[in-house]
N, CA, C and O atoms as a MOPAC input file, in Angstrom:
PM7 MOZYME 1SCF
protein

 N     92.85600 1   -18.70600 1     4.34900 1
 C     93.75100 1   -19.63400 1     3.67400 1
 C     93.44400 1   -21.04800 1     4.15600 1
 O     93.43300 1   -21.31200 1     5.35800 1
 N     93.19900 1   -21.93600 1     3.23100 1
 C     92.97400 1   -23.34200 1     3.56100 1
 C     94.32700 1   -24.04200 1     3.53900 1
 O     94.96300 1   -24.15100 1     2.49000 1
 N     94.76500 1   -24.51700 1     4.71100 1
 C     96.10700 1   -25.08900 1     4.84300 1
 C     96.18900 1   -26.43500 1     4.13700 1
 O     97.07700 1   -26.63900 1     3.31000 1
 N     95.28700 1   -27.35400 1     4.44500 1
 C     95.29900 1   -28.69100 1     3.83200 1
 C     94.49200 1   -28.65900 1     2.54200 1
 O     93.31100 1   -28.31300 1     2.55000 1
 N     95.12600 1   -29.01800 1     1.44100 1
 C     94.41100 1   -29.05100 1     0.16400 1
 C     93.81400 1   -30.42600 1    -0.09900 1
 O     92.61700 1   -30.54700 1    -0.36000 1
 N     94.64800 1   -31.46800 1    -0.03000 1
 C     94.16900 1   -32.82700 1    -0.29100 1
 C     95.20800 1   -33.81600 1     0.19300 1
 O     96.38600 1   -33.47600 1     0.29200 1
 N     94.79100 1   -35.04100 1     0.49900 1
 C     95.77300 1   -36.07900 1     0.81400 1
 C     96.40700 1   -36.60000 1    -0.47400 1
 O     95.76700 1   -36.62800 1    -1.52500 1
 N     97.64600 1   -37.00300 1    -0.38300 1
 C     98.34900 1   -37.56400 1    -1.53500 1
 C     98.24100 1   -39.08600 1    -1.45100 1
 O     98.72400 1   -39.70300 1    -0.50200 1
 N     97.60400 1   -39.67500 1    -2.45200 1
 C     97.39500 1   -41.11900 1    -2.46700 1
 C     98.17400 1   -41.69100 1    -3.64200 1
 O     97.66500 1   -41.79400 1    -4.75800 1
 N     99.41000 1   -42.05800 1    -3.36800 1
 C    100.26000 1   -42.68700 1    -4.36200 1
 C    100.79700 1   -43.98300 1    -3.76100 1
 O    100.55000 1   -44.29000 1    -2.59500 1
 N    101.52400 1   -44.72500 1    -4.56300 1
 C    102.07800 1   -45.98400 1    -4.06900 1
 C    103.07000 1   -45.74000 1    -2.93100 1
 O    103.07500 1   -46.46700 1    -1.93800 1
 N    103.89700 1   -44.72500 1    -3.08100 1
 C    104.86500 1   -44.39100 1    -2.03600 1
 C    104.16200 1   -43.92700 1    -0.76200 1
 O    104.54500 1   -44.32500 1     0.33800 1
 N    103.14000 1   -43.09000 1    -0.90400 1
 C    102.44600 1   -42.55400 1     0.26600 1
 C    101.66800 1   -43.63800 1     1.00600 1
 O    101.62900 1   -43.62800 1     2.23600 1
 N    101.05500 1   -44.56200 1     0.29100 1
 C    100.32000 1   -45.63000 1     0.96500 1
 C    101.26100 1   -46.61600 1     1.64200 1
 O    100.88900 1   -47.24000 1     2.63500 1
 N    102.46700 1   -46.76400 1     1.12200 1
 C    103.44900 1   -47.62400 1     1.77500 1
 C    103.91300 1   -47.00200 1     3.09800 1
 O    104.22800 1   -47.72100 1     4.04600 1
 N    103.95300 1   -45.67100 1     3.15800 1
 C    104.34600 1   -44.98100 1     4.38700 1
 C    103.28100 1   -45.07700 1     5.47900 1
 O    103.59100 1   -44.91000 1     6.65900 1
 N    102.02900 1   -45.34600 1     5.09900 1
 C    100.94800 1   -45.41800 1     6.07700 1
 C    101.16700 1   -46.51100 1     7.11400 1
 O    100.66300 1   -46.40200 1     8.23200 1
 N    101.90500 1   -47.55700 1     6.77000 1
 C    102.15200 1   -48.62900 1     7.72900 1
 C    103.04600 1   -48.17000 1     8.87300 1
 O    103.00400 1   -48.74900 1     9.95800 1
 N    103.85700 1   -47.13300 1     8.64500 1
 C    104.71900 1   -46.59600 1     9.70200 1
 C    104.16200 1   -45.28300 1    10.25700 1
 O    104.92400 1   -44.43000 1    10.71300 1
 N    102.83200 1   -45.11900 1    10.22000 1
 C    102.12000 1   -43.96900 1    10.78900 1
 C    102.49400 1   -42.64100 1    10.12100 1
 O    102.42200 1   -41.59400 1    10.76400 1
 N    102.88800 1   -42.66700 1     8.85700 1
 C    103.22300 1   -41.45300 1     8.13200 1
 C    102.21200 1   -41.24000 1     7.01800 1
 O    101.84600 1   -42.17600 1     6.30700 1
 N    101.76200 1   -39.98800 1     6.87300 1
 C    100.75000 1   -39.64500 1     5.88400 1
 C    101.22000 1   -38.42900 1     5.10400 1
 O    101.87600 1   -37.54600 1     5.65700 1
 N    100.88400 1   -38.38000 1     3.81200 1
 C    101.30400 1   -37.29400 1     2.93500 1
 C    100.10200 1   -36.44000 1     2.56300 1
 O     99.03300 1   -36.96100 1     2.24300 1
 N    100.28400 1   -35.12500 1     2.60800 1
 C     99.24200 1   -34.17500 1     2.25200 1
 C     99.82900 1   -33.10900 1     1.35000 1
 O    100.99700 1   -32.74300 1     1.47800 1
 N     98.99800 1   -32.60700 1     0.42600 1
 C     99.37400 1   -31.41900 1    -0.32100 1
 C     98.83700 1   -30.24000 1     0.46700 1
 O     97.65400 1   -30.19700 1     0.80700 1
 N     99.71100 1   -29.28100 1     0.75800 1
 C     99.33700 1   -28.14800 1     1.60200 1
 C     99.55200 1   -26.84500 1     0.83700 1
 O    100.13600 1   -26.83700 1    -0.24700 1
 N     99.07400 1   -25.75200 1     1.41200 1
 C     99.25100 1   -24.44300 1     0.81500 1
 C    100.74300 1   -24.09800 1     0.77900 1
 O    101.48000 1   -24.43600 1     1.70500 1
 N    101.18300 1   -23.43400 1    -0.27500 1
 C    102.59800 1   -23.14300 1    -0.45600 1
 C    103.12000 1   -22.21700 1     0.64700 1
 O    104.29600 1   -22.28100 1     1.00600 1
 N    102.25700 1   -21.36500 1     1.18000 1
 C    102.67800 1   -20.40000 1     2.19700 1
 C    102.54800 1   -20.93600 1     3.61700 1
 O    102.93700 1   -20.25400 1     4.56400 1
 N    102.01100 1   -22.14000 1     3.78700 1
 C    101.79400 1   -22.69600 1     5.12400 1
 C    103.11300 1   -23.14500 1     5.73800 1
 O    103.98400 1   -23.67200 1     5.04600 1
 N    103.25100 1   -22.92900 1     7.06000 1
 C    104.44100 1   -23.41000 1     7.75200 1
 C    104.08400 1   -24.64300 1     8.57700 1
 O    102.92600 1   -25.05900 1     8.60800 1
 N    105.07900 1   -25.22700 1     9.24300 1
 C    104.86800 1   -26.47700 1     9.95800 1
 C    103.90800 1   -26.32400 1    11.12700 1
 O    103.16600 1   -27.25600 1    11.43500 1
 N    103.90700 1   -25.18200 1    11.77600 1
 C    103.00100 1   -24.95500 1    12.91200 1
 C    101.55300 1   -24.93400 1    12.44200 1
 O    100.68700 1   -25.53900 1    13.07500 1
 N    101.28400 1   -24.24400 1    11.33900 1
 C     99.92800 1   -24.19000 1    10.79100 1
 C     99.47500 1   -25.56300 1    10.30200 1
 O     98.31300 1   -25.93000 1    10.47400 1
 N    100.37800 1   -26.31500 1     9.69800 1
 C    100.04500 1   -27.65400 1     9.21200 1
 C     99.70600 1   -28.56300 1    10.38800 1
 O     98.73500 1   -29.31800 1    10.32500 1
 N    100.49600 1   -28.50100 1    11.46300 1
 C    100.25100 1   -29.30900 1    12.65700 1
 C     98.87400 1   -29.00200 1    13.25300 1
 O     98.12500 1   -29.92200 1    13.58200 1
 N     98.53800 1   -27.72800 1    13.39300 1
 C     97.24000 1   -27.34200 1    13.96500 1
 C     96.09000 1   -27.82300 1    13.09300 1
 O     95.08000 1   -28.30700 1    13.60500 1
 N     96.24000 1   -27.69200 1    11.77500 1
 C     95.16500 1   -28.09600 1    10.86300 1
 C     94.92200 1   -29.59200 1    10.92700 1
 O     93.76800 1   -30.02100 1    10.93800 1
 N     95.96900 1   -30.39700 1    10.96900 1
 C     95.81000 1   -31.84800 1    11.00100 1
 C     95.26200 1   -32.30300 1    12.34200 1
 O     94.40200 1   -33.18200 1    12.39200 1
 N     95.74900 1   -31.71400 1    13.43500 1
 C     95.27300 1   -32.11900 1    14.75700 1
 C     93.81100 1   -31.75400 1    14.97500 1
 O     93.09400 1   -32.50200 1    15.63900 1
 N     93.34800 1   -30.62900 1    14.43900 1
 C     91.94300 1   -30.26300 1    14.60700 1
 C     91.02300 1   -31.02400 1    13.66500 1
 O     89.91900 1   -31.40400 1    14.05500 1
 N     91.46400 1   -31.25700 1    12.42000 1
 C     90.59900 1   -31.92800 1    11.44900 1
 C     90.46100 1   -33.41900 1    11.72700 1
 O     89.37600 1   -33.97700 1    11.56600 1
 N     91.54900 1   -34.07700 1    12.14500 1
 C     91.51600 1   -35.52200 1    12.32600 1
 C     91.56700 1   -35.95700 1    13.78900 1
 O     91.48300 1   -37.15400 1    14.06300 1
 N     91.70000 1   -35.02800 1    14.73800 1
 C     91.82200 1   -35.29700 1    16.17800 1
 C     92.86400 1   -36.38600 1    16.46700 1
 O     92.55500 1   -37.42200 1    17.05600 1
 N     94.09400 1   -36.12600 1    16.03900 1
 C     95.23500 1   -37.00800 1    16.27100 1
 C     96.37600 1   -36.17300 1    16.83900 1
 O     96.32100 1   -34.94300 1    16.82500 1
 N     97.41600 1   -36.85200 1    17.34100 1
 C     98.60500 1   -36.17900 1    17.85000 1
 C     99.73300 1   -36.32800 1    16.83200 1
 O    100.09600 1   -37.44400 1    16.46000 1
 N    100.28200 1   -35.20500 1    16.38600 1
 C    101.34500 1   -35.19500 1    15.38900 1
 C    102.69300 1   -35.16800 1    16.10200 1
 O    102.91900 1   -34.33900 1    16.98400 1
 N    103.59500 1   -36.08700 1    15.71300 1
 C    104.93600 1   -36.13000 1    16.29500 1
 C    105.88800 1   -35.24800 1    15.49600 1
 O    106.58400 1   -34.40900 1    16.06700 1
 N    105.92100 1   -35.43500 1    14.16500 1
 C    106.84000 1   -34.65000 1    13.34400 1
 C    106.22400 1   -34.37100 1    11.98200 1
 O    105.31100 1   -35.06100 1    11.53000 1
 N    106.76100 1   -33.32800 1    11.34200 1
 C    106.30900 1   -32.92500 1    10.01500 1
 C    107.54000 1   -32.63900 1     9.16600 1
 O    108.45100 1   -31.93100 1     9.59500 1
 N    107.55600 1   -33.19700 1     7.95800 1
 C    108.59600 1   -32.88100 1     6.97500 1
 C    107.91000 1   -32.25000 1     5.78100 1
 O    106.91200 1   -32.77900 1     5.29200 1
 N    108.42400 1   -31.13400 1     5.30400 1
 C    107.81200 1   -30.44600 1     4.16900 1
 C    108.76500 1   -30.43400 1     2.98400 1
 O    109.98600 1   -30.40600 1     3.14000 1
 N    108.17600 1   -30.45500 1     1.80800 1
 C    108.93200 1   -30.45400 1     0.55500 1
 C    108.26000 1   -29.46600 1    -0.39100 1
 O    107.04700 1   -29.51800 1    -0.59500 1
 N    109.04800 1   -28.57400 1    -0.96400 1
 C    108.53100 1   -27.66100 1    -1.98100 1
 C    108.83700 1   -28.25600 1    -3.35300 1
 O    109.98700 1   -28.57500 1    -3.65800 1
 N    107.80600 1   -28.40100 1    -4.17300 1
 C    107.95700 1   -28.95500 1    -5.52000 1
 C    107.96800 1   -27.77600 1    -6.48900 1
 O    106.98400 1   -27.04800 1    -6.61400 1
 N    109.08600 1   -27.60500 1    -7.16500 1
 C    109.21100 1   -26.48300 1    -8.08900 1
 C    108.34000 1   -26.69900 1    -9.33000 1
 O    108.07800 1   -27.84000 1    -9.71200 1
 N    107.89500 1   -25.61300 1    -9.95700 1
 C    107.09200 1   -25.76700 1   -11.17200 1
 C    107.93100 1   -26.27500 1   -12.33700 1
 O    109.10800 1   -25.93700 1   -12.46300 1
 N    107.31800 1   -27.08400 1   -13.18000 1
 C    108.00300 1   -27.60900 1   -14.35700 1
 C    107.65700 1   -26.74000 1   -15.56700 1
 O    106.53200 1   -26.25600 1   -15.69400 1
 N    108.61900 1   -26.55400 1   -16.43400 1
 C    108.38900 1   -25.77900 1   -17.65200 1
 C    107.69900 1   -26.66700 1   -18.68500 1
 O    108.04300 1   -27.83800 1   -18.84800 1
 N    106.73200 1   -26.09500 1   -19.36700 1
 C    106.02300 1   -26.83600 1   -20.40500 1
 C    106.09000 1   -26.04500 1   -21.71000 1
 O    106.08500 1   -24.81500 1   -21.70400 1
 N    106.15100 1   -26.76200 1   -22.81800 1
 C    106.18400 1   -26.13900 1   -24.13700 1
 C    105.18100 1   -26.85700 1   -25.01800 1
 O    105.11800 1   -28.08600 1   -25.03900 1
 N    104.39800 1   -26.07500 1   -25.74400 1
 C    103.40300 1   -26.64500 1   -26.63400 1
 C    103.60800 1   -26.04200 1   -28.01900 1
 O    103.60700 1   -24.82100 1   -28.17800 1
 N    103.78200 1   -26.89400 1   -29.00800 1
 C    103.97000 1   -26.44200 1   -30.37900 1
 C    102.65300 1   -26.58600 1   -31.12500 1
 O    102.08000 1   -27.67500 1   -31.17200 1
 N    102.17200 1   -25.50000 1   -31.70400 1
 C    100.91700 1   -25.51100 1   -32.45100 1
 C    101.15000 1   -24.86100 1   -33.81700 1
 O    102.26600 1   -24.45500 1   -34.13900 1
 N    100.09700 1   -24.77000 1   -34.60100 1
 C    100.20100 1   -24.10400 1   -35.89700 1
 C    100.48700 1   -22.61300 1   -35.73100 1
 O    101.12300 1   -21.99000 1   -36.58100 1
 N    100.01300 1   -22.06500 1   -34.63800 1
 C    100.21400 1   -20.63500 1   -34.40600 1
 C    101.59300 1   -20.31900 1   -33.84100 1
 O    101.98500 1   -19.15300 1   -33.78100 1
 N    102.31400 1   -21.32100 1   -33.43700 1
 C    103.65100 1   -21.07700 1   -32.91400 1
 C    103.89400 1   -21.84400 1   -31.63400 1
 O    103.22000 1   -22.83100 1   -31.33800 1
 N    104.85900 1   -21.37800 1   -30.89400 1
 C    105.30700 1   -22.04600 1   -29.67500 1
 C    104.73600 1   -21.32100 1   -28.46300 1
 O    104.85000 1   -20.10100 1   -28.35000 1
 N    104.11900 1   -22.07900 1   -27.55400 1
 C    103.58900 1   -21.51600 1   -26.32000 1
 C    104.35000 1   -22.11600 1   -25.14700 1
 O    104.38800 1   -23.33400 1   -24.97600 1
 N    104.94200 1   -21.26700 1   -24.35600 1
 C    105.70000 1   -21.72700 1   -23.19400 1
 C    104.94800 1   -21.34500 1   -21.92500 1
 O    104.28800 1   -20.30700 1   -21.86400 1
 N    105.05800 1   -22.18700 1   -20.93300 1
 C    104.42000 1   -21.92000 1   -19.65600 1
 C    105.05200 1   -22.77900 1   -18.58900 1
 O    106.11800 1   -23.36000 1   -18.79200 1
 N    104.38900 1   -22.85700 1   -17.44600 1
 C    104.88500 1   -23.73200 1   -16.39000 1
 C    103.73000 1   -24.17800 1   -15.51200 1
 O    102.69000 1   -23.52200 1   -15.44500 1
 N    103.93000 1   -25.30900 1   -14.83900 1
 C    102.91800 1   -25.84500 1   -13.94400 1
 C    102.96900 1   -25.07600 1   -12.63100 1
 O    103.89300 1   -24.29900 1   -12.39400 1
 N    101.98800 1   -25.29200 1   -11.79600 1
 C    101.90900 1   -24.57500 1   -10.52500 1
 C    102.90600 1   -25.14900 1    -9.51700 1
 O    103.19900 1   -26.34400 1    -9.53100 1
 N    103.41500 1   -24.28900 1    -8.65300 1
 C    104.28700 1   -24.73300 1    -7.56600 1
 C    103.42300 1   -25.40700 1    -6.50700 1
 O    102.28200 1   -25.00700 1    -6.27700 1
 N    103.98000 1   -26.44300 1    -5.85900 1
 C    103.23300 1   -27.18400 1    -4.85500 1
 C    104.08500 1   -27.35500 1    -3.61500 1
 O    105.29400 1   -27.12300 1    -3.63800 1
 N    103.43900 1   -27.76600 1    -2.53000 1
 C    104.15300 1   -28.07700 1    -1.30100 1
 C    103.53200 1   -29.32200 1    -0.70300 1
 O    102.31000 1   -29.42300 1    -0.59100 1
 N    104.38200 1   -30.28000 1    -0.31400 1
 C    103.91600 1   -31.52100 1     0.30200 1
 C    104.33600 1   -31.53100 1     1.76000 1
 O    105.35700 1   -30.95000 1     2.12800 1
 N    103.53800 1   -32.19800 1     2.58600 1
 C    103.87800 1   -32.36900 1     3.99700 1
 C    103.73700 1   -33.84000 1     4.34600 1
 O    102.68700 1   -34.44300 1     4.12200 1
 N    104.80200 1   -34.41600 1     4.89900 1
 C    104.77500 1   -35.78600 1     5.39600 1
 C    104.63700 1   -35.71200 1     6.90700 1
 O    105.50200 1   -35.16300 1     7.59100 1
 N    103.54700 1   -36.26400 1     7.42800 1
 C    103.19200 1   -36.13600 1     8.83800 1
 C    103.33100 1   -37.48700 1     9.51600 1
 O    102.83500 1   -38.49300 1     9.00800 1
 N    104.00700 1   -37.51400 1    10.66800 1
 C    104.14300 1   -38.73100 1    11.46600 1
 C    103.25900 1   -38.59600 1    12.69900 1
 O    103.31700 1   -37.58900 1    13.40500 1
 N    102.43700 1   -39.62200 1    12.95700 1
 C    101.50100 1   -39.60000 1    14.07700 1
 C    102.03100 1   -40.37700 1    15.27200 1
 O    102.99100 1   -41.14000 1    15.16400 1
 N    101.38900 1   -40.16700 1    16.40500 1
 C    101.72700 1   -40.87500 1    17.63400 1
 C    101.40500 1   -42.36000 1    17.47400 1
 O    100.54400 1   -42.72700 1    16.67500 1
 N    102.08800 1   -43.20600 1    18.22700 1
 C    101.90000 1   -44.65300 1    18.13900 1
 C    100.45900 1   -45.02700 1    18.45300 1
 O     99.88600 1   -44.55900 1    19.43700 1
 N     99.87700 1   -45.87800 1    17.60300 1
 C     98.51500 1   -46.35200 1    17.81500 1
 C     97.45400 1   -45.51200 1    17.14200 1
 O     96.27900 1   -45.87500 1    17.18200 1
 N     97.82300 1   -44.39200 1    16.51900 1
 C     96.84000 1   -43.53600 1    15.85400 1
 C     96.97200 1   -43.65600 1    14.35000 1
 O     98.07500 1   -43.77600 1    13.81800 1
 N     95.83100 1   -43.62200 1    13.66600 1
 C     95.82200 1   -43.68900 1    12.20600 1
 C     94.80300 1   -42.69400 1    11.66600 1
 O     93.94500 1   -42.20100 1    12.39800 1
 N     94.91300 1   -42.41000 1    10.38400 1
 C     93.95300 1   -41.55600 1     9.67900 1
 C     93.40900 1   -42.37100 1     8.52500 1
 O     94.17500 1   -42.95900 1     7.76100 1
 N     92.08400 1   -42.41200 1     8.39100 1
 C     91.46500 1   -43.07100 1     7.24700 1
 C     91.34000 1   -42.04000 1     6.13100 1
 O     90.43400 1   -41.20700 1     6.14200 1
 N     92.24700 1   -42.10400 1     5.17900 1
 C     92.30900 1   -41.10100 1     4.11200 1
 C     91.05700 1   -41.12700 1     3.25200 1
 O     90.62500 1   -40.07700 1     2.77600 1
 N     90.46000 1   -42.29700 1     3.03700 1
 C     89.29400 1   -42.41600 1     2.16800 1
 C     88.10100 1   -41.61500 1     2.65700 1
 O     87.42700 1   -40.96400 1     1.85900 1
 N     87.83000 1   -41.65000 1     3.94900 1
 C     86.66500 1   -40.93100 1     4.48700 1
 C     87.05400 1   -39.63700 1     5.16900 1
 O     86.19800 1   -38.78300 1     5.39800 1
 N     88.34400 1   -39.46800 1     5.50600 1
 C     88.77200 1   -38.25800 1     6.17800 1
 C     88.58300 1   -38.29500 1     7.67800 1
 O     88.69200 1   -37.26000 1     8.33600 1
 N     88.30000 1   -39.46500 1     8.23900 1
 C     88.09800 1   -39.59500 1     9.67700 1
 C     89.23400 1   -40.40700 1    10.27800 1
 O     89.94600 1   -41.12200 1     9.57300 1
 N     89.39200 1   -40.28800 1    11.57500 1
 C     90.44500 1   -41.06600 1    12.24200 1
 C     89.85600 1   -42.30800 1    12.86100 1
 O     88.65200 1   -42.37900 1    13.10500 1
 N     90.70400 1   -43.28800 1    13.11800 1
 C     90.24900 1   -44.55300 1    13.71700 1
 C     90.69500 1   -44.62400 1    15.15500 1
 O     90.41400 1   -45.60700 1    15.84000 1

């Protein structure tokens, strides 16, 4: 199981980077301990705290000539990670500074 899927690069997430907080999309089954280990080994930083959010799937409906097709998007999980003072992660290259 790959714990870290990708970093989340949005306006809100980049604004959090100034306060040493970074957002990642993680595996839905991953817990905070696994997320902490994955970030500390991949970026060689010290993690202070982790907040996780489960994003529920949204229902989608598509109307076509053949009729109505209903479905839903995939469930996701986000992790907001706070680092120790003086440490940063360069999201663009995936390395720490």
